[in-house]
Structure formats: structure tokens, C-alpha cells
N, C-alpha and C positions, 0 to 999 in steps of 0.2 A: 451146375450149382443151385440149389434149390433157393429162394429168398426165404429170411428168416421174418415170421410174423413178428408183431409188436410184443418182447417179452414183458413178463410181469414183473413189477417193479421190486427189487431187491430188498431183503426185509432190514428193517431198520435194528440197530442193536438192542440188545434184551440185557439187561441186569437185574441181580435178585431174583433169578427165573426159578419157578417150580421146576421140577422134572420134567414133567410134561410140556411147559412151554420152551424149557431149554432143548429139549429132544426136537420139538417143532421146528424151531429156530434153525436147529442144525441140518435139518432134512429140508428145508428152504433153501438155504445157504447153498448146500451140496447139490440140489436139483438146478439150482441157476446156472451153476457151473457148465452142468451138462447141457441145459438149454442154449446156451451161448454157440456151442459146437454142433447143436444134433442134427443140422441140414448141412454140414460140411462134408468133405470126403476125406478118408483116411488119409491120403496124399496132402490134403490142405492141413491136416493136422500132424504132419509128420517133418516137413521142412523147417529147416532154420535158415533164416535169410542174413544173420550176421552174428558174431560172436557174443555180443550182447543180449540177442533176442533167445527165446526157446521154443521149441513146438509146443503146440496146443497139448499135444499129447503128453508132453513132458509135465508140464503146468498141472494137469489131472492126475498124474501119478504122484507129483512131488508133493500137493497138498493133501492126498491120502497118506502119503509116506509120513507126515507130520503127526496125523491123529494116530496113526497105527503106532509109531516110535514113541509118542511122549504121554498117550492116553492109555490106548489097550496094551501094549506089551508090560507096563509096570502096574497097572491098575485092573485088569480084568482078568482074573484066574481061569486058565486053560486056553486063552488065547493061542490060536496057530498062525505063526507067519505065514501070509499068503506065499511069499516066495523070498527065502533069506538074501537072494542077491539083489532084491530091489533096494535094500539101503545104500549099496554103493551106486546104484544106477540114479536114484532120485533124492540123494542128499544133495543139498545146495550148497552151504558154507559152514554146517556145524564141524568144526573141526575135531571137536573132542568125540565125536561118533563115528571117526575112520576115514579113509581114503575115499574118494568119490569121482565119479565121472568128469572130466574135466568140460567145464560149461562151452567152450567154442565147438566142442565134439558132439553135444545132444542132438544134433541134427543125425547122427551116425547110427543111432539106436532103432533101427528098424523092429529090433524086437526088444521087447516085448509089442505085440500088434496092438491095434487099437481096442479091439475085442477084448484081450486080455486085460488092457488096462481100465476097462470098463469092469471086468469081472473083478479087479482089485478093488476098485471103489464100491461094488456091491460086497464085498465080503468084508469091508473095513467098516461100511455103514453098518451091516449088520451086527458088529462087534459094538459100536457105538450105540446103537439100540439098545442092546442088553444093559450095557455099562450105565446109559442114562435112564434107564428101568427102574433103578433103585434109587437111595439118597445121593444125590450129587451137589450138596452145598459145596464141598471141597472141590469140586470140579469146574465150578461155574468159571473162575477167572481164566483156567486152561483151554477150556472150550472157547470162550470170547475170544482168546487170543488167535486160537486156530482158524475160527470162524473169519475173524478181520484179517488174519493171514490169506485165507482164501477169496475173501474179497479183492484184496491186492492183486492177486493171481487173476482174478478175472479181468480186471482192467490190463493186468500185462497180456492176457489173452488178446483182447482187443488190439492193445497196440502193438503187438508182434504180429497179428496177422495183418494189420495196415501195413506194416513195413514190407511184409512178406508179399501180398498182392501189388503193391507200389514197386516192386522189382518186375513183374511180370509185363511182356509187351502187349497182353490181353488186357490190362488193367481191370480184372474180375471186381464186382462188389460184393462185398461182406453180406449186404441186405438190401432188400428192394428199397430204390431211391424214394425218399419221403417228399410229400410236396414241401417247397420251400415256403417258410412262414413268411407272411407279409411283413416288408420292414418301412420304416420311414427313413428318409435321408439323415445320415447322423451330423448333426451341425456341432458348431464349436463346443465344447464341453466346458461346464460348469465346474467350479471350484467348493470343495467343502472343506472348510476349517477345523480343525481340531487345536486345542489349546496346550495338549501335550500335559507336562508333570511328571508325576511320581504314579506309575502305573502299575497293576500286577498283570502278569501273564503267565502261561503254562496251564495244564490241569491242575485243578484243583477240587473238584465235586465229584458228584456220583457218575457213575456208567464208565465205558470202556475208553482206555488211553493207552497209546505205546509208552514204554518206559522214557524214550527220549523226548516225550511231552510234557515233562514235569521234571522236578517239583515247581509249585507255582511259587514266583519270586517276584520281587519289585525290580522294577528299571525307570529311569529317568528318560523321557521323550521331549526334546523341544518342540514347540509350536511348528504344525505342518498341516499341509493342504492336501486333499485328494481329489483327482478329476471324479465326474459323476459318470463317465462312460468308459468303456475298454477302447484301446487302440482298434481301429476298423482295418480291413483290408485295403479300402480305398485310403485311408491315412499311409498305411504301408506303401502301396502305389505311388503316392506322391514321393515317399521317401526314395524310392526306388528311380523314380523318374528325374531326381535331384541329385544322382550320382552316389545314392547311400553305401551301394557295395564298390565304389571306386574311388570314395574318398578316404585316404588313411587318416585325417585330421580327426574324423569320427569315430576312430576305433580305439579300444584298447589293444596295446602289442600284441597282447597272444592272440585277441581277436583277429587282428588285421592278418597275423600269418596265416591262422585258418582260413581267412578268405581267401587268399594267396593261394595256398597250398591245395586247397579243396576246390576252388573257383565258385564260391558261393555268389548267387546272382539273386536269388529269391527264398523264401522262407522254404523249408524242406516239404516235400511234396509238391510244388508248383512246377509247372511245365508250362513254355510259352508255346503256343500256338497261331494260326495265322488269325483267327478271330478274337486274340487276346489271351489272358492268363488262366490256366485251369489248374485246380487242385486234386489231388488223389485223398478220396476219403473212403471211409468204410461204405459207402454208398456208390464208389467207383469215382472215376475220374469227372468231374463237374466243373462249369465255370466258377472262376472266383467271383463269390458275390460281395461287391464293395461295400455294403452295410453292415456285413458281420464280422465279429471279432476276428483278429488275426490268429493264427495259431502256428504250433511248429516254429517258433522261432527261438533261438540260444539266448543263454544271457548274455553272450559278445554282442549278438544283433540288438536286442533290448537296450544295452548300453548305447549302442551306436544310433539307434533310433532316438534315445532320450539327448543325447547330446544336440542331434541334428534338430529336434524340435525346440531344445531350450534357448537355440540361436534364434527363435522367433518370439523370444518372450523379451522384454524390459521391466525393469523395476518401476513402481508405481512409488509417490512420494510416501505412503503409509507402509512402505518397506514390503510390501505384498508383490505379487507377479500379475501380470495381464499380458493377454496375447496381442500381438500386431496383426500381420495377415496370416494369421496359419490357422486352418481349422484343426490340426492335428497336434496339439502340445503333448507331449512324451510325457512330462514328469509333473509332479506335484512340488511347486518350489517351496521352500522353508522361509526363507528372507531373501530380502536384497542383498546381494553380494554373496550368498552363500552358494558353494557349487553345488547345482541340482545332482541327484544321484538317481537311478531308475529303481523302482521298487516292483517286485514280481508279484503277482498275486494269481489266484488259480480260478477267480469267479468275480462277480461282478463288483466295482467299486474303484479300484484304482484301474484306470485305462493305461497307465504310461507304460508298463513294461509287461502286459500280460500275457500268460502263456496260457491260452484257452483252448477251448474244443470249437472253434469257430468254423467257419464258412458251411454252416449247416452242422448237421448231426455228425459227430466225429469222434474218434476214440478220448477216452477221459485223458487228463493231461496230470502231469504230476513234476517234482521237482527233476531239472534237467543237468545233466552229467556234463564235464567238459571234457576236451582232449581230442575228439574228431567229431566230423560233420555227423557222423551217426549218432555217436555217443554223446555230443552237446546237442544234439537237433532230432534227435529220435525222441518219441514217448517212451517214458519208463518211470517207474516208480522207485522208491528208495528201498523195497522189498523187492527187487529185481532179482530174483535169487536163481 
């Protein structure tokens, strides 16, 4: 499997675009999907590692089906379906459009082959080029939705490939290992205070947003603080060394049931070796880097970690919280006496229950599902269709 060179950055969203700009953005996003898999074998792209994942080949076809079904069929006169049977194969969850291939059985689709899926993409891209060559003011919203949908599936391709490759005893790398960036030892986190009050949340401006990101509305926030760095692998190793996965007093009941049923001992993709812990990443199996953010932990694990780290805190007289002898506080306390709760964030800022793509470059992360180790701890997005 040949390594993937550094990919070009994915294009940023474009709103109020001219026909030419919209067509260019369409071409960029679509080509980015194919660049992600151009160095992989047809076998890599056809396998399905679990019911909640999909083969990369299916992702490539499904995103194409979206544009053909919702744009070309109703809006491009004379468009010929590439293959009418593809509606059954590559529909995801659109009930109104009829029956579809069961998701757990997508890996059984050895036909169409990869070459035919790529021909399908080319056929639809040619139709979209014709459609976007004219007046496309009425198409912008739907095209933007389709492109955002495709970018979600680009994340899913990487996430599903990581899970797939992690099942192999060969531990293949998706891409060439990158030099690990120099890091400094993570010290005790600082706290950034927020006054709270009546604030507005939700999308309310220009630019693309999914329908569940609005409408913009007001909510009341009590005063709170956030730690100024993410939870690191070193922090998590301290949690593990203190019996974090063996102490039911740290866990929600459902979470402890999962720990027991599936023998959780470390974050997903971690493996213990004679020389220490290693983690499966898109660059293959690599040593766990202590000062990188921890990744691939479920909500249950984040909550247990927060409970564990909160016990290293005690209230100050002014009602705030301060650390005792613990460099890995897991929560952002609100006030003395308030039960600390985990806050999950996907990027910098809230260290305490972060679900990040740490330990060096890794697959993008997103909200985590519950119900099983794979569902609760695998990287998957809300659009994992």
C-alpha cells in the first residue's frame, strides 16, 4: 500500500457563489474524496469492519447518489441514470425513497467494483458540470448541503479505514508516518473563567449550517470555568494507573456495565506492549505520546475521568476550585459544592472530557455514540449514513 503524500487542504464553504465559483468548489470537494483513497487497493475500499462502519467504496458511491437523486434527476433535463439499481444500493436512510441495502451488509457489495463506482462519480460530475454552467442561484443551498454531506463522509472514510486497519494483525498504515511535533511537558492546567448569564447560541448568520444548528436562541448559563489545555495521554495513563478502569465508584452505571461486559482497560486503539502502551493511528501502530491529547474515549470514560480528577480538587474560600496534588484535573468546576460534570469538546479549550484526534495525526473526531465499545468509542459522525 503506497503512502499518501500530504493532501491539499479541503476547501472552505462558499456562500452566495457565482456559477463558476460554485462549480469550482464542487469540483474541489469531489476530487478531495478521491484523493483520500487514491493510494489504497480495491480490497481496502471494499471491506467493512463492523456494522456501524461502511466500506470506503460505498461512501464514494453514496455521496454521488445524493447529487444524482436530489439535483440531477429533478433539475437536469435529459439526465440518464447511470444505473437505476444504485438507488437501492447507495441510499442510506431516506425512507421516502424506498428500500435500501441494510447497513450491516454493505461490505457484501462486491459489485459494482471500484472502477464502476469511479465511473459513476465521473458520470454524475459531468451532469453536475452541465447543471452548474447556467443560472444556479436556486441551487446554492442544495449544492452546499451536498458538499457538506460529502465532507462528512470524507471524515467517515478516514474513521472507518482506521477501524478497519486496526483489526488487521499487520497494523497497516494509511499514510506515511509524519515526524512527531516537538512538545513540551504539559503542566497543571490553568482555568479561564466565564461569567455566564443570558447568551445566544445556534446559527443565525450567513454561511452554511445544518438545520439542527438553529434557530438562534437564548439560554441561561451559570458562571463557569474551562481548563486551558486538553487532557493528555499522560493524564489518562495516571487515571489508568490509579485503577480508573477497575473502580466502579467512578463510573455511571451504564458505563460500568460496558466496562465489565467488554473488558475496557484503555482508550480504543490502545494496545499494551512490553515497552509500554501503543496506539493504532492512521500512521500505523505508534507509541503513545504522553503530552498529546487523549483520543478515542467514550462519554462514559470521559465522565469517569472527570469524577476521578474532581476528587483532586477542593473548594477555595471564594467559591472557586483549585487543584491539590494532581496535574490532570478533568473538569471545569462551577462553584464550591456544585457537582462537576464533564464537558465534551472537539478542539482546544476544554481539556476535561476532550474527544480529540490526539497522539499525533489521526482521524477527525465527532460526537460519540453509546451502546457498545465500537459504537460508544469508535470515531463516527452524526451523518454516518
